[in-house]
C-alpha positions in Angstrom: -9.4 23.2 -76.9 -10.4 22.9 -73.2 -14.1 22.9 -72.5 -15.4 25.7 -70.4 -17.9 25.0 -67.7 -21.2 26.8 -67.9 -21.3 29.2 -65.0 -24.6 30.2 -63.5 -24.7 33.6 -61.9 -28.0 34.8 -60.7 -28.5 38.5 -61.5 -30.7 40.1 -58.9 -31.2 43.3 -61.0 -33.1 41.2 -63.6 -35.3 39.6 -60.8 -36.0 43.0 -59.1 -36.9 44.7 -62.4 -39.1 41.8 -63.4 -40.9 41.8 -60.0 -41.4 45.6 -60.1 -42.9 45.4 -63.7 -45.2 42.5 -62.7 -46.5 44.3 -59.6 -47.0 47.6 -61.3 -48.7 45.9 -64.3 -51.0 43.9 -62.1 -52.0 47.0 -60.1 -52.7 49.1 -63.2 -54.7 46.3 -64.8 -56.8 45.9 -61.6 -57.4 49.6 -61.6 -58.4 49.6 -65.3 -60.8 46.7 -64.9 -62.7 48.5 -62.1 -62.3 52.2 -63.0 -62.8 52.0 -66.8 -65.6 49.4 -67.1 -68.1 50.9 -69.5 -66.5 54.3 -70.1 -63.2 55.4 -71.5 -61.4 58.5 -70.1 -59.6 61.0 -72.2 -56.3 62.0 -70.6 -55.0 64.6 -72.9 -55.3 65.1 -76.7 -54.9 61.7 -78.3 -54.2 59.9 -75.0 -57.0 57.8 -73.6 -57.6 55.1 -71.0 -59.9 52.6 -72.7 -60.6 49.1 -71.4 -60.2 46.4 -73.9 -59.4 42.7 -73.7 -56.9 40.9 -76.0 -57.0 37.2 -76.6 -54.0 37.3 -79.0 -50.5 38.6 -78.6 -49.5 42.2 -79.3 -51.9 44.0 -81.6 -54.4 41.1 -81.4 -52.2 38.8 -83.6 -53.5 35.2 -83.3 -56.6 36.3 -81.4 -58.4 33.1 -82.4 -55.9 30.8 -80.5 -55.5 32.0 -76.9 -54.2 28.5 -75.8 -51.5 28.5 -78.4 -50.6 32.1 -77.5 -50.4 31.3 -73.8 -48.1 28.3 -74.4 -45.9 30.2 -76.8 -45.6 33.1 -74.3 -44.7 30.8 -71.5 -42.0 29.1 -73.6 -40.5 32.5 -74.5 -40.7 33.6 -70.8 -38.8 30.4 -69.8 -36.1 31.1 -72.4 -35.8 34.7 -71.2 -35.5 33.5 -67.6 -32.8 31.0 -68.5 -30.8 33.5 -70.5 -31.6 36.7 -68.6 -30.7 35.6 -65.1 -27.1 35.4 -66.3 -27.2 39.0 -67.8 -24.4 41.4 -67.6 -24.8 44.4 -65.2 -26.3 47.6 -66.4 -28.5 48.0 -69.5 -28.6 44.2 -70.3 -29.8 43.3 -66.9 -32.5 46.0 -67.0 -33.5 45.0 -70.5 -33.9 41.3 -69.6 -35.7 42.3 -66.4 -38.2 44.4 -68.4 -38.7 41.6 -71.0 -39.2 39.0 -68.3 -41.5 41.1 -66.1 -43.7 42.2 -69.1 -43.9 38.7 -70.4 -44.8 37.1 -67.0 -47.3 39.9 -66.2 -49.2 39.2 -69.4 -49.1 35.4 -68.8 -50.4 35.9 -65.3 -53.2 38.2 -66.5 -54.1 35.8 -69.3 -54.2 32.7 -67.0 -56.1 34.5 -64.2 -58.8 35.9 -66.5 -61.8 34.1 -67.6 -62.0 33.9 -70.6 -58.2 33.9 -71.0 -57.5 37.4 -72.3 -55.0 40.2 -71.4 -56.3 43.5 -70.1 -55.3 46.5 -72.2 -56.2 50.0 -71.4 -53.7 52.6 -72.8 -54.8 54.1 -76.1 -52.9 56.6 -78.2 -54.8 57.9 -81.2 -55.6 55.0 -83.6 -52.6 52.8 -82.3 -53.7 49.5 -80.9 -54.5 49.6 -77.2 -51.8 48.3 -74.9 -50.7 48.0 -71.2 -47.7 48.5 -68.9 -46.4 45.0 -69.6 -46.4 45.7 -73.3 -44.4 49.0 -72.7 -41.9 47.0 -70.6 -41.4 44.4 -73.3 -40.9 47.0 -76.0 -38.5 49.1 -73.9 -36.6 46.0 -72.8 -36.2 44.8 -76.3 -35.0 48.2 -77.5 -32.5 48.4 -74.6 -31.1 45.0 -75.5 -30.9 45.8 -79.2 -29.1 49.1 -78.5 -26.7 47.5 -76.1 -25.9 44.7 -78.7 -25.5 47.2 -81.5 -23.1 49.2 -79.3 -21.0 46.0 -78.8 -21.9 45.5 -75.2 -21.8 41.9 -73.9 -25.3 41.0 -72.9 -24.4 37.9 -70.9 -21.8 37.5 -68.1 -19.0 35.0 -68.9 
């Protein structure tokens, strides 16, 4: 059986979506740190903007080890970059872009903050507080899972 060469094809959609998520997330976290300091704001019903800092990963898992969390997040982001930049067009490219942008946005926030914590500010009822990057990661993961379950090829050949 002949060996196939690994083809590297940069997908600009992945990069554009990741950049957009990173910029929007940074802007909303900047706003939250300044506008919400000391007082939450009720938006409508169970929806609130409430400033909170998270030293762990989603839902404060591993909140006692921010260094381990940061390293693990960077490793996952590198893997998503290496795989995602070769994503197929359409939903897979957008899904990988959302995952990459959300992951990088949270890493950047964690590394830039002192102490190293992620800024969360979106609260819905008693659900854990989250941010735009968390939404992007969740939506990106769901998009990739749906595409995979539908039999779509996630990576270009």
